[in-house]
N, C-alpha and C positions, 0 to 999 in steps of 0.2 A: 774180846770182841768177836763177833761171829756174823756171818752172812750165809745162813744155812736154809732159812725158810723165807717165804714171801713176807711174813710179818716183820722179819728183820730189816726189810727195806724201809720201814718206818723210823729207823734210828736216824739221829742227826747225821748230816752229811760228813761232818768231820769224823765221825766214828766209822763210817762204812767206806770212805774214799780209799783208804789204804788197802782194804780188801778188794775193791773194784780194780785198783791198780794191779793187785796180785793176779786177778783173773785175766787181766789184759796181757799178762806175761805168758800166757799159755801158748800163743803163736811163736814167741821167741823160743820157748822151751822145745816146741815141736821142730822149729827150723834147726836148732842146735843138735837135736837128736838125728834128724835126717842127714845132716852134714857129716856125722860121724858114724852112721849106721852101716856096719859091714857084716852083721850077722846073717847066717843062713837061716831062713825062716819060710814058713808057708802059711796060708790061710785058706779057709773054706769059704765058698760062696753058696749061700742057700737062697733060693727063690721060691717063695710061697705061692701056691696056686690060689686063684680067687675062691675056689670052693672051700678052702680051709678057713675062711674068715667067719668069725662068730657074728651073730646078728647083733645089731647095736650101732653106735656112733663110732666111726673111724676117722681119725684126724686127717688122713690123706684124702678123704672123700667129702668132708663137710663144707668145703668152699666151692666145689664145682657146680653142683645142681642139687637143690633142696629136695627134688623128687627122689633122687638117688638115695638121700639120707633116709627118707621115709621107707623106701623099699628095704633098706638094710635093717631098720628097726623092726619092721614087720617080717623079717626073716624070709623074704622072697628068694626063691632059688637063684643062684648065681650061675650063669652060663656064659661061655664065650660066644662071640658073634661068628657068623659064617666066614669062611676064608675070603670070599670076594668082598665082604663088607668090613672086615677088620683092617687094622693098620699095622702091617708087618714092620714098617720102619720104626715105629715107636716102640713096638715090643723089643726090637733089637736095642733101642736106646735104653729101655728099662733094664734089660739084662746087663748092659755095660754099667748102668748106674749101680746095680747091686754089686758088681765086681769092684767098682771104685769104693763103695761103702765098706766092703770087707777089707780092702787094703788099708784104708785109713783107720778103721777100728783096730786092726792088727797093729798098726804103727802106734796108736795111742796106748794100747796095752803095754807094748814094749817100752815106750817112752815113760809111762808111769812107773814101770818096774825099776827104772834107774833111780828113782827117788825113794825106794823102799816104802816104809809105812807112811811117809809124809804125803803121798799122792796115790789115790786109788781111781781107776777107771773101770766103769761097767758099761758093757754094750748092750743094745737091744733091751732097754729097761722097760718092763711090761707095765701097761695100764690096763686095768680090769676092774670089774665092780667089787672084787674082793678087797681092793684098797680102801674102800669106803669113800666118804666125801662125795665130790662131784662125779667121780668115776662110777660110784654106785647109783647116785641119783639119776644120771643120764645114760647109764648102761654103756660106758666107754670101753673100747677095745682098741689098743694101739701099742706101738713100741717107739720109744724115744731112742735115737741112734746111740746116744752115749751120755754118761754122767760122770763128771770129775768131782771127787771129794778130796779136799785138802785137809790134813790132820796135823795136830800138834799133840805129841804124847798119846796118840791113839784117839784123841777127841776131835771130831769134825769141826772146822771153823769156817769153811767156804764150800759151796756147792755150785757147780756150773753145768748146765745142760749143753749138749752138742747135737746139732742137726746138720747132716751132710747133704749137700745138693750138688749135682753135676750140671755143667753148662757148656755150650759150644763157645768157641772163641769170640764170635761177633756178639753173641748174647752177654757174655761175661764183660766185654769191653763197655757195654751200655749200663752196667749195674751201677746204681748209686745208693741203693738200700735194698733190704730184703723184699722180695715180692710180697704182695698183700696176702695172698693165700698161705705163704710160708709163715708170715707173722702170726696169722690166725692159728695155723697148725701148731706152732711152738708155744703159743699162748695156752692152748689146751694142755700140752705137755706139762708146762710150768704149774698150772693150776692143779692138775691131777697129782703131780709128784711133789708139789710144794717146793719148787725150785726157783730161787730168786733171779738168777742170771742165765742167759742163753747165748750160745755162740752158733751162728750159722756159718758153716764152713762151705763156701761155694768152691768147687774144684773145676777149673778150666780144662776141658778135655783136649783142647788144641795145643796148650803149651805147659800144662801142669801148674800154672799159677793158682793161688788160692787166697781167700779173704782172711785177713788177720783177726785176732780176737780183740778188736778195737771198735768203737762206735763207727758206723751204725751196725756192724756185724755182731758186736757184743752189746746186749741190751738188757734192761730190767723187765720184770713181769709188768704188762700193761694192764692195769686194773680197769681203766676206762674201756679198753677193747673188750674185755671180758664182761663187764657189767652192762654195757650198752649195745653190744652186738652179738657176741658168742652165746652167752647164756640165754638171752631172749630167743635166739635161733633154735637152741636145743629144746627149750620149752615148747616152742611152736611145732617143731618136728615131732616130738612125742605126742602132742595134742592131735596133729594130723594123723599120725600112725594109729592112735587109739580110735579115731573116728573113721578111718579108712579113706581119708581125703588125700589126694596126691597133688602137690603144687604144680604149677606150669613148668614145662621143660625148659632148661637152659641148654640149648643145643650148641654143639661145636665139635671140634675134632675129638674131644674126649669121649664122644658117644661111640666111637669106633673101638674102644676097649672097655666100655662100660659093661659090667656083668649083668646089668638089668636091661640092656638094650633090646634083648629078645622079646621082652614083654612091653617095654615102653614104646618101641618101634618109632623112634624119632626120624624126621625127614633127613637128618644128616646121614643116615645110613645109605641113602640113595644117591648121595652126592658123589663127585669123582674121588677116586682113591687118593689119599695124600701120599707124599713121599716121592722118591725118584721115579721119573717116567721113562728113563733111558736104560738100556742095558750096559753092562760093564765092558762089553766088547764092541768095537766098531763093526758095522754091518759087513758081513762076509768074512769076518776074522776066523770063523771056524770052518769055512769051506775048504775042501781038499782040492788043491791046485795040481793039475796034471801037466 
């Protein structure tokens, strides 16, 4: 029995249920690893700049604003917004998110190593047109945070994707299921990489709690979401890019770090800066008292 591709999900439930149960054990395996991890180790944190992104569809951009998707397909230059229009607070959050990603990916590599040839973990699994299939059809460029491959005698029998997200304490406590944009993002990963199962690992930045590899955080490829929403969206985006038509703006806080805001010029750029409005010191704290 195997659950390696999306097509394997069509197997009778009795055949795949044991494999799904195996996938659900990933969080227990991780917890046991962390409880006994005393190794000295280090990991690198790499933050890619916007200008390094290839033109095409990117999973992290496809749910925010469809005008943004068309800009990317048409290879419009990516630039940062001016200092007074940008959102410094969110850029700090993004940097922290990258650090947490690197930490967890390092953990998963070291956890998998304990199981020898029985478990393999790959991080930053690339999605690009060279993969063929939908990645080539829709000119996709992205990276899936991780991919677990369970093996028996060197033969894969189960594959599970990993997507890492960070959340503040109050946001984490309100979670009941993955956010819609993350479900869409991971659906693209699964389709492009032909991965049947996905685990969204939400990490609580306030207390280091995290979501286990159980429903709704572990789920199967959503064929309905792909067929009725995502693929039609990609078809329309390429049609708009070919004709030079830009959809209406979907404005919001994301405009302040959008690499195309310089040409789009949304009204959101003229609104009040988001983030903390007070200084870290009480008034007068830096005065010299005589």
